[in-house]
C-alpha positions as a Python dict, from the first residue, in 0.01 Angstrom:
ca = {
    (1, 'X'): (0, 0, 0),
    (2, 'X'): (-144, -268, -244),
    (3, 'X'): (-291, -472, 52),
    (4, 'X'): (-421, -160, 207),
    (5, 'X'): (-637, -112, -119),
    (6, 'X'): (-749, -459, -120),
    (7, 'X'): (-864, -457, 216),
    (8, 'X'): (-1057, -152, 147),
    (9, 'X'): (-1214, -274, -147),
    (10, 'X'): (-1294, -626, 82),
    (11, 'X'): (-1465, -407, 329),
    (12, 'X'): (-1647, -237, 86),
    (13, 'X'): (-1767, -518, -62),
    (14, 'X'): (-1883, -661, 267),
    (15, 'X'): (-2102, -339, 317),
    (16, 'X'): (-2258, -384, -10),
    (17, 'X'): (-2331, -732, 53),
    (18, 'X'): (-2463, -667, 400),
    (19, 'X'): (-2696, -396, 274),
    (20, 'X'): (-2808, -617, 4),
    (21, 'X'): (-2898, -902, 264),
    (22, 'X'): (-3090, -624, 472),
    (23, 'X'): (-3291, -531, 165),
    (24, 'X'): (-3367, -882, 58),
    (25, 'X'): (-3478, -965, 416),
    (26, 'X'): (-3710, -668, 370),
    (27, 'X'): (-3842, -733, 34),
    (28, 'X'): (-3884, -1102, 160),
    (29, 'X'): (-4120, -985, 428),
    (30, 'X'): (-4315, -785, 178),
    (31, 'X'): (-4332, -1057, -34),
    (32, 'X'): (-4473, -1257, 225),
    (33, 'X'): (-4739, -1011, 324),
    (34, 'X'): (-4853, -996, -33),
    (35, 'X'): (-4876, -1357, -67),
    (36, 'X'): (-5092, -1357, 270),
    (37, 'X'): (-5300, -1110, 119),
    (38, 'X'): (-5327, -1266, -214),
    (39, 'X'): (-5401, -1622, -51),
    (40, 'X'): (-5692, -1445, 170),
    (41, 'X'): (-5840, -1281, -162),
    (42, 'X'): (-5848, -1607, -349),
    (43, 'X'): (-5999, -1789, -59),
    (44, 'X'): (-6265, -1527, -59),
    (45, 'X'): (-6317, -1523, -447),
    (46, 'X'): (-6365, -1936, -430),
    (47, 'X'): (-6613, -1905, -134),
    (48, 'X'): (-6837, -1638, -340),
    (49, 'X'): (-6804, -1860, -648),
    (50, 'X'): (-6924, -2177, -438),
    (51, 'X'): (-7211, -1985, -297),
    (52, 'X'): (-7307, -1849, -653),
    (53, 'X'): (-7277, -2190, -823),
    (54, 'X'): (-7489, -2346, -546),
    (55, 'X'): (-7750, -2066, -592),
    (56, 'X'): (-7747, -2118, -967),
    (57, 'X'): (-7798, -2501, -931),
    (58, 'X'): (-8078, -2425, -695),
    (59, 'X'): (-8282, -2186, -935),
    (60, 'X'): (-8226, -2427, -1212),
    (61, 'X'): (-8333, -2716, -1004),
    (62, 'X'): (-8677, -2506, -948),
    (63, 'X'): (-8699, -2401, -1286),
    (64, 'X'): (-8677, -2767, -1401),
    (65, 'X'): (-8939, -2912, -1146),
    (66, 'X'): (-9183, -2622, -1218),
    (67, 'X'): (-9174, -2720, -1587),
    (68, 'X'): (-9231, -3118, -1513),
}
């Protein structure tokens, strides 16, 4: 009787572990997708900043040339 209860508890624990592993795998996939989206956003932001800085430098250069 005691061994049967122990086996039952082990089976329950294995089911819980299996469920947690499955959930962790799903969460890992979601995290990977969110990371990819964040990386894409960061690349877009970086590109936009570089373009804007280039425009600002060009404008300042033109202003300096006009005043000298």
